[in-house]
N, C-alpha and C positions, 0 to 999 in steps of 0.2 A: 620229407628230413635224413641227410645223410652225417652221421656220425660214430665216432670209436665212446662209446660212455663206458667210462672210467672202470678198471677193477684191480683190486694189486692182485701184487705178486701171489702166486700159488705159494699155499698153504698157509697163508696169513691167519694167524687168531682176527675171525669178526664176531661183534658182540650185534645179535638184530634185537631191535626193538620190536618186542610183539605186543601186537594190543588187542589178540582176539579177532580182528578183522581178516579178510581171506586176503589183502595185500601184503602185511606183513608176512604172512603163514607163505604163502608164495615165495616170499624173498626170502627166508630162510630156506625153504625147501631147496630151491635154484643155488643158493652159495654152497649149498653141501652136497650136492650133485655137483657142482664145479672142484671139491676136494678142500674147500678151506675149512678149517677149527674154527665151527659155529657154538655158539653160546647163544640163549635167547634170555632177555629181560623184558619182564611185564613193569611196567611204568603205571602206579596210583597218581595220579593228580590231584585228584579230588575224594573227601572222606565220605565214605558209600553209606549213606543212612536212610531209613525209610521217605524219609522225608525229600531226599536229591533228586529221585527221580533220575539217578546216574547208575548206566550198567555194570558195575564194576562187579561184580562177584560171578555173573555170566560169564564176563569176556577174560577173567583169568581162569575160566574153570575152559573155556575154548582156547585157550593159548598153550596151559598145559592139556590141553589134548591133541592139539598140534604138533606140538614139541616132544611127548612122544612117541605119533607117529612117524615125525621125521627122526629122530633118536636122537634128540641136543638137549642139553642142561637150562630149564628155564630158570631166572633166580625174580625174584619180587624187590623193587624197592618203591618205597612212599616218597614221591614228592609235594605232597600234600599243603608241605609249609612252605615248601620253593614256592610254588604256584600261588598260592595265596599272597604273597609279600612281592615277588615280582613280576606277577603277569593280573592276579584278580583284582586287589586294590588299586591298580591302575585302572584296570579294566571301569572299575567303578566310578573314580574321582574323575575319567573324559567325560559318563555319561554326566555326572551331575554338571558339569561344565557345557552340557551343552552337544557334545560330538559323540558321533559314532564308532567306538572302537573296536576292532579286529583280533579278540585275544589268541585268536591260530597265529599270528604272524609271530606275537608278543612269546607265548608259549612255544615255536619252535628257537626263536633267539637264545632262551634266556632256561628251559629247560629241556628239551630235548638234543639241542645242538650247544649246551654247555653243561648243565648236570649230567644230562647222558653221559654226555662223551669223559667227563669225570670219572665216574663211576662207572665206565669199562675199562678204562686204563686201568683201573686199581684190580679188577679181573684180570688185568695182561692183556688187556686187547690193544692192537694196533690199529682196530678204523670199529667204525659204528656203521649200520647199514638201518635203513628203514624202508617202507614201503609207500616212499614217496613217487608219482608220477614224475620227474624228472632227469635229467642229465649231467653229468660232468665231465671235463675234459685235464688234463693235466699237460701242463708244458715247463720249462725250467726253472722259468719265476710264478709261475704265476697259475691259479687254479679258474677254471670260467665255469658258470651257472646255465645251463641250456635248457629250453622247453623240452619236454616230455615229446615223444612221438604220438600220441594219442592225445589230438588237441581238444578233447571235451575233458579231459582228466589232468591235463598239463599242472602241475600244481607249482612250478617256479613261482608265479604270485607269492605263496605262502612262502617261501624262502627266502626273498629277498634279503632279509636282513639278517642270516645268517654270517658268520665272519668266515673270508677266506682263511682261518685258522680251524677254523670248525671242519668247513668242507673239503679242506685236504686231506681229514681225516674220515669221512664220510664215504659210502656206498650205496647208490640208486639201482638196484637192480632190474627194478621194472618200467627208468625211463626208455628203454628200447621197444617197452611192449604195448600193445592194444591191451581194453582192460577186458576186452572179449577172449586174449589169450589167457591173460590171467585168471578169469573165472573157468576156463578150457583144462588149464594146468591144476589146479586145485580139483576141478572133478575126475581129472586121470587119474589122479594120486589118491581120489578118494580121501580127501582130508575133510575132518568133523565139521568145519566149517564152509565149506566149498558152496554153500546156497545163500550162508548168511547175507542178507542186507548190508549194504554199506549203511555207516551211521554218518548223518548229517546234523550240523549245527553244533551248540557246544554239550559237551558231557554233560557240565552243573546243572544243566537245565530240562536235560529229558524229555519227557513227552508233555511237560507241562506248558504251560502258556508264559510267554517272555514277559509281558507284563505282570503277572503274577510273583513270578521268581525276583524281577528286578525289582518291586514295591519289598522286597521283605528288607533290603541293604537301602534302598534310597526312601526318603521322604515325598509322597505326592505331593507334586505342587499344582493345583488345577487351574485354568486360565481360559481365557477365550480364542476359541477359533476366529479369524478375522478373513476379510478380504484382503486384497490389495487397496480398495480406497478406504480401509477403516470399519466397511459394517461387520456389526458380532452376526456368525453365521451358528456357531455353537459354542460350546465348553470342551477342552480338554482336563484329564485326568492329570498331563505333567508332559511339559516337552520331550523328556528324557524316552518318551513310549513310543515318537514317532521319528523317521529317516524323512531327508528330502526328497521328493517324487514318490511318495508312498501315498495309495491311492485308498488301499482298502483299510475300515475300522478308524472314518471322521463321521461317519454316522448323522452326514449335512445335506446326503443326495444332492441333486442335479438345481438346478435352477433355468427357467423357462426364459429369462431374460439371455441364456447364453446358449440356447438350444439344447437345453438338458445335457450338456457335458458335464461329467466326473468333474469334481472337486480334486486336486494334487497338493502338496505339503510343498511350499516353496520356498521358504525361510522359519529361521526359530528366531524370534526377537527376544533375548534374554532380557532384558531390560524390562520390558512390560510383560514379560510372562503370555505373550502372544502368541498363538500359532498360525500364521500367513500362510492363505489359501488360495488359488487359482483354475480356473477354469477350464480343461484342455490340457494333454498331454502332453502337447506344443507348444505352449503357451511360452513367450520369447524369453520371460525372467527364472525358467528352472535351466536357463543355456545361459554357460559361461564359456569363455576363452583363456581365461589366465587365472593362475592360483600360485600360493607361495608354500612352500614347505621351507621351516626352519633348519634340517639337518637333511641329508640322503646321507643312506648307508652304502655306498659304493662297493661291491664286492672286488673291482680290484680299481686304482685308482685314474682319474677322469683329470688330465692335465690341461685341456686346452676348452675352454667354453668362447661364444656359447656353443653348446649341443643340439646339433642335429640327430633327433632317434624316433624313438616309438612311444607309448604309452598305454597302461591300462589304469586308470583308474577305480575300477570293481572287476573281481574276479570273473574270468570267461570272457571279458569284454573284449572284442575285435583290438586290435592294436592302432592306435591311433597316433599322425603324425603328429610331432612337436617339437619347439625349440627350448632348451631347458640353458638358463641364464646365470650367474653366480653373482649374488649382490653382494655387499658389504656384511648383511646378516641373513642368511639361506638363501632359496632359490626361486628364481621364478620361471614359471613353465607357462608357455604358449603353445594353443594347439592352432592346427590349421584350419579344422572344423570346432565350432563351438560341442558342448559335451554337456549332458543333458543329467541333471540333478546329482551333481559334484557333490560329494557329501564332507565334513570336514570329520578328521578322525579318522576316516578311511586311508588305504595306502595309495598311492600312486607309483606304482613298479615299470623302471623302465626298460628298454632293450634296444638292441642291433640285430635285426634279423631275430634268429634264434637264440642268442646268446642274452639272458640276463643281467643286465647292468647294476641294480640294486634299485632304491627307493627309499622315500621318506613319506609321514604322515602329513596328510593335506591340514592344514593349517588356516589359511584363508583362501578367498574365494571371490574373484574381483565383478560384481555386479550391479550396472547401474541406477538398478533397482532396491538394494540394499546396502547401507554402508557397513 
């Protein structure tokens, strides 16, 4: 991939979101080396309690250590209330409705590229920077979001809902680097966190099991696990604890009638509170060629439909050819090849080559087996 990743005019004031991880540390280091006026901000998006499993205090200590090494100021801002109101409350409501949401996308849209930008502007900053692996290009009338050079770390999927207004004020210095290069830079400069492991999952869940965490906020509703023909195969503690295509954790084993093939979640029957399962990871009813989304956040306006492009229905998926058509309400997406385990509540993100066009939440999936 060859592109000119956007960098602001020299000596611009840039506020960097410092998480305590190696990516944001190297982001700040590179910008400081390039002559920018760099300030760090540590965003606390979850209240750090003994029960939370979150690592806020350690992350803040690492962020402070990095900023001291680099020689920049670090501010600490608490967005926990905003996160609860604008991200976590929606996260819970989606799970209650049988969806499987992605809070990282909402966090980027509402916290990192909204409240953080507002806070940075109060500090006198012209731009913000984060350690995301993505790239930006600017032209006279638009900003474009592109995939990061490192295909395994590309995070454009998580940034698709960020507005163009916010992207114009953003910088992604790591977009043209491989993760191995970033690690090497951190080690070369002996940054205190150069060997720190990347964070995985959602901060507020920490090391605990997802089921244990979710049970604190949503009442369990046990029900039946049933086969496609209605045979009761077992019990579940709540549809919210399962995702389409899931194999592990069902507790129902194989069946000699189908050659001992494992069971997979194929459908959530909300009306009857049944979890429908099928045997075999390539079962026909695990696949769909069509879905709909009520709204798509386009980074730049799309004027002509139907639109031929590619899409991902999950992070790190290989781009899949599709056609997007505008309906009276919302959009319909038809894939060239059937897609496996398309999950309601997840995001479908559209691309033309390396350019991210935008995306939306998967609202409905067409499946001949389930209405």
